[in-house]
C-alpha positions, -999 to 999 in steps of 0.1 A, spaced: 23 -120 -167 44 -146 -158 64 -151 -188 67 -113 -191 86 -114 -155 109 -143 -164 125 -121 -189 137 -98 -161 170 -100 -148 162 -105 -104 169 -84 -76 176 -103 -41 164 -90 -6 202 -88 5 205 -59 -23 177 -44 -17 186 -28 18 204 4 1 169 14 -12 145 9 13 130 44 12 118 50 48 117 88 38 104 93 2 79 108 -20 55 86 -35 33 90 -71 4 72 -75 -6 58 -111 -37 32 -116 -44 13 -147 -54 -20 -162 -41 -56 -167 -33 -51 -203 -18 -17 -201 8 -28 -170 18 -63 -196 24 -31 -224 43 -12 -195 63 -43 -182 73 -52 -217 90 -19 -222 102 -16 -187 126 -42 -194 163 -28 -203 160 -3 -173 148 -24 -141 148 -55 -126 123 -76 -105 124 -84 -67 128 -120 -65 119 -139 -32 126 -180 -32 123 -185 -68 88 -158 -65 85 -125 -81 51 -122 -76 42 -116 -39 10 -121 -15 5 -95 9 -24 -86 33 -33 -56 53 -52 -50 80 -60 -9 91 -69 7 121 -87 40 124 -109 54 153 -148 47 159 -154 86 141 -130 75 113 -105 105 120 -77 91 97 -104 82 68 -119 120 72 -80 135 75 -75 120 41 -110 128 25 -109 162 37 -75 171 23 -55 173 51 -18 163 39 -2 162 70 -18 127 82 -16 89 96 -22 54 88 -21 30 109 -18 -11 99 -4 -42 104 10 -54 70 23 -90 64 44 -104 38 24 -136 32 48 -157 17 78 -148 40 56 -152 72 70 -112 86 40 -92 99 51 -56 112 29 -28 129 34 2 111 24 41 109 30 64 79 28 93 82 28 120 49 37 160 60 31 192 45 55 185 18 41 155 5 74 133 17 60 99 35 77 85 67 71 50 76 82 36 111 75 -2 123 76 -28 146 77 -67 141 45 -83 152 52 -125 162 26 -150 159 4 -126 136 -11 -153 106 -25 -136 76 -45 -168 68 -62 -167 105 -58 -133 116 -67 -120 148 -101 -94 148 -98 -83 186 -68 -67 185 -67 -35 215 -45 -9 225 -62 -3 254 -44 5 287 -30 -28 301 -42 -48 273 -16 -77 259 -10 -56 227 -5 -22 244 17 -37 268 40 -51 238 33 -19 214 26 7 234 57 25 236 63 24 196 29 40 194 33 65 219 61 78 200 48 75 168 11 78 164 -7 112 170 -42 92 180 -51 82 219 -41 45 210 -65 35 230 -94 47 207 -86 27 173 -96 -4 165 -91 -20 134 -117 -13 102 -105 -23 68 -84 -55 58 -73 -62 21 -54 -85 0 -34 -80 -31 -2 -94 -53 27 -74 -55 55 -71 -82 84 -48 -74 109 -35 -98 142 -16 -94 156 9 -116 195 -1 -122 206 25 -104 192 18 -71 175 50 -65 138 37 -67 116 11 -66 85 7 -85 56 -17 -66 29 -28 -90 -5 -39 -65 -31 -60 -85 -58 -85 -75 -71 -64 -48 -96 -72 -23 -115 -58 5 -133 -63 34 -147 -39 56 -148 -51 89 -177 -29 108 -200 -30 78 -191 -68 62 -192 -57 30 -168 -67 0 -151 -56 -26 -129 -70 -57 -110 -51 -80 -93 -79 -101 -83 -59 -132 -71 -28 -116 -35 -22 -111 -19 8 -87 14 14 -97 33 35 -67 67 49 -75 90 56 -49 119 77 -47 145 100 -28 131 135 -42 129 139 -80 160 120 -92 155 111 -128 129 78 -135 130 61 -167 97 49 -160 80 81 -160 86 87 -203 67 50 -204 38 54 -184 35 93 -205 37 69 -236 10 47 -223 -11 76 -214 -15 59 -178 -17 96 -156 -11 100 -116 -39 92 -99 -43 94 -59 -54 54 -48 -53 51 -11 -60 16 -1 -79 23 32 -99 54 22 -107 37 -13 -115 3 3 -136 25 30 -155 42 3 -163 10 -19 -175 -10 13 -194 16 31 -218 39 16 -230 57 47 -197 73 52 -185 107 38 -173 102 0 -182 135 -16 -140 140 -24 -138 105 -37 -170 102 -62 -150 114 -91 -122 92 -83 -143 59 -80 -157 70 -115 -122 75 -127 -113 40 -119 -144 25 -134 -137 42 -167 -103 26 -166 -113 -9 -160 -142 -2 -189 
């Protein structure tokens, strides 16, 4: 993988500012490492790879919040399009962390709002974050959550954490990003169960509207088809067998086939 990526032209952070795509459409595809190597070979002409401090693969950490009743999980499970997720996302290599609210509306557009978090260490994450009235975290982030989160901020707590590696490609017209996630590892903070998916690859095409995308034909040729994969929902379903997950069982079977 490293050898293939070394053949790409780089794109640097200062050039990425014009393609944040904070209000976008997302399409996810699921495959394995062997097919990913084929895709990267095909995409060299049309895409550049993000490079930060000489690295072309970045390490990410995420912890997801939900209510005790897992309302955010169940909203997704039940197929409700207008839904939210709350998380802390850490860019481990750069030391930056953000509290984020992701909202997907009825038109399948994703909007992300975030605020920087200081002194959060993804290598030694806190598990006692609370947004209850008067708590230090509520004093810091209460206004942000009050303006963006539909749920009562005092009722949410940390549920699931995951780590993964990410490659980011940008098309030469600067109209889309392609994120490629692998080496997924989950830990359920309620059950203590863990799940690793080292060979699974999640590809996400992020673009404004339905602009032309050169990667779609490549994916079609490789028979890599759209398949929804929420890290929070799938990680939760795989690490908590007692939770409602009928809607995700067929997706889990699809993933097992891809890995075989």
